[in-house]
N, C-alpha and C positions, 0 to 999 in steps of 0.2 A: 504493500500500500504506500502511496505517496504521502508526504507530510500533510497535504491538503485533505486527502481522504481520511487520514487519521484524525485530523482536527475536526472535520465535520461529523465523524463517527462519535467522537467524544461529546461534541455539542448535542448530537441527537440523543445519546445515552443520558446526558444530564437532563434534557427536556423530558424524556420518558420517565425518568425517576422522579423528577419534580412533579409531573402531572399525576403519577401514581400516588405520591405522598399527599397531594392536594385532595384527591378522591378519597383516600383513606381517612384523612382528617375531617372531610365533610360528612362522611358516613358516621363517624364517631360522634360528631357534634350535633348532627341532625336529630331533633326530637322525634320520638315515635309518634306517628300520626294518631291523633285522638287521645294521647296520653294525658293532656291537660283538660280533657272534656269528660273524664269519667266522674260519675256521680258517687261521691264518697259520703254515704249516709247509712248508719247502722239500722235505722228504723226501716228505710226503704229496702235494704238488702234482706232484712229479716222477714219482711212481708213477702217478698218474691220467693225466698227460700222455703218458708213454711206454708205459704198460701193461706195464712191466717192473719187476722187483724184483731188487735186488742181494743176493747171498749173502755169507757171511762170507769166502769166498775171492775175492770180486770178480766172480764170474760173474753173468750176468743171465739170469733166467728169466721166462717170460710170467706176467702177473698172472692169478690165478684164485681162486675161492672167497672173494671179498672183498665187503665192504660197498661200496655205491656212494656218490657224493658226498653226496646228500641224507641218506642213512642215517648216514653218518659225521658230517655236520654236526649231525644230531639228537642223536647220542650225545655229541658235544662240548658242545653247548648244555645238554643235560640234566645232565651231570657238572659243568660250570662253574656253571650257575645254582643248582644244589643244593649246590655246594661239597662234593661227596662226597669223603671222605678214604680210604675203603677199599673197593675194588671187586674182584670176581672174575668172570672169564669162563671158560666151558667151551668150548674150541676156540680155538686161537691162530692157526692157519693162517699167512697172510702178514703178520699183525700190523696190518692197517689199523684195525680197531676199537680195538686197544690203543694205536696211535699217537694216535688222536683223544682217547682217555681221558687219556693222559699229557700231551697238549698242553693239555687243560683243566686238569690238575693244575698245569702250568707257568704258566698264565695267571692263576690265582687263588691261587697258593701262599701260604698263611698258616698252614700246618700241615705235617705230614709225610705226605702222601697216598701210597697204594701200590695197585698193581694186581697181582693174582695170576692167571695164565693157566694153566689145566689143559689139557694136550694131550700124550697119550702118543705122538703121531705127528709132533711138531714136527721131530725130527732125522732122520726117515725120509721119510715122505710129503711133508713140506713143506721138507725140506733146511735147516732152521733159518732160513728166510726171515724169520719173525717176529722171532726173536732178532736177526738182522742189522739189520732195520729199526729196532728199538728202540735198538740200539747206535749206528747211524748218525745217529739223531735226537738222541742224547745223553740218552736217557731211562732208562738202565739203573738209575739210583738210584731210579726210581719203580716198577720192575717186577721181578717174580719169575716165572719159568716153572717150573711143577710138571710134571715128566714122569711122569704117572700118569693113571689113568682116574678119571673123576669119581665113580664109585660105589665106588671102593676105600677101604679103611679108612685107608690112609696119607694119601690126599688129604683125607679127612674130619678127620684130626688135624692139619691144616695150621695156619698162623699165625693164621687168623681163625676156626678151629673150625667150618668149614662141613661139614655133613653132605650126603648125597646127596639133594637136594631132588627131583630127577626121580623117585626111587624112593619116598621117604618122603612126598612131597606131589604125587602124580600130577595132582591137579586144578589145582595151580598150574602145573605143567609144561605142562599142556594149555592153560591160559589164556595162557601165555607165548608160544604159537606165533604167528607173524606174520612180517613182513619181517625183523625183527632179533631178535625174541623178547626184549624188554627188560622187566624188572620192577623197580620200586623197592620192595624189601622193607622198607626202613626206614619207608616211608610206608604201604604197603598191607598189610604183614604185620608190625606192630611186635612181636608176640609171638615170631615166628620170628627177627626180627632180634635180639631180646634173647637168645633161646636160643643164637644163634650168636656171642654175646660181642661185641657192639658193632655199629656201623652198617655193614652190609654194602654197602648202596647198590645195586649192580648185580649181576645174574646173567644170563648168556646161556645159553639152552638151544639146543644144536645137535644 
């Protein structure tokens, strides 16, 4: 080999080694996808593992009418990534969606977020299971249960000034149908969010 060929061979080897080191360093430093979006909550995990929900009196009942793990994780990531500070859900049931929302509040807390759950059947059909789960998780300060129907005037005059979207905006209610019926009003319907006096963030149609 001529001196020039040797020189370029050395340069090429250095470039290859440097590139390989850069790739290795990138792979080591790159976070695992989704690792920061895992829901770390013992109450949620226990519910999914045992398929049982504890009531206020300590009794256990079978889990039903709940979001599954992927849906719960989606809700958690949505609230956390958008740093929503005021949310409302129609239908409280056993409180799993509420638990995921409140856990997101807990994990990004830099304000005073709050979730309002409208459910006239929480203390009858659901035996206050949702209330018990919120209490057991230590999220009572993030949550308010409204014992009323979503279309009633008293619910519409609540702390975030929400009117009955399902009746007044049927096209939105229809668009919201799906696995969990989630809409980001603050982003998709800014005029409605404004009319509702502040960033609503979430609404669940059930």
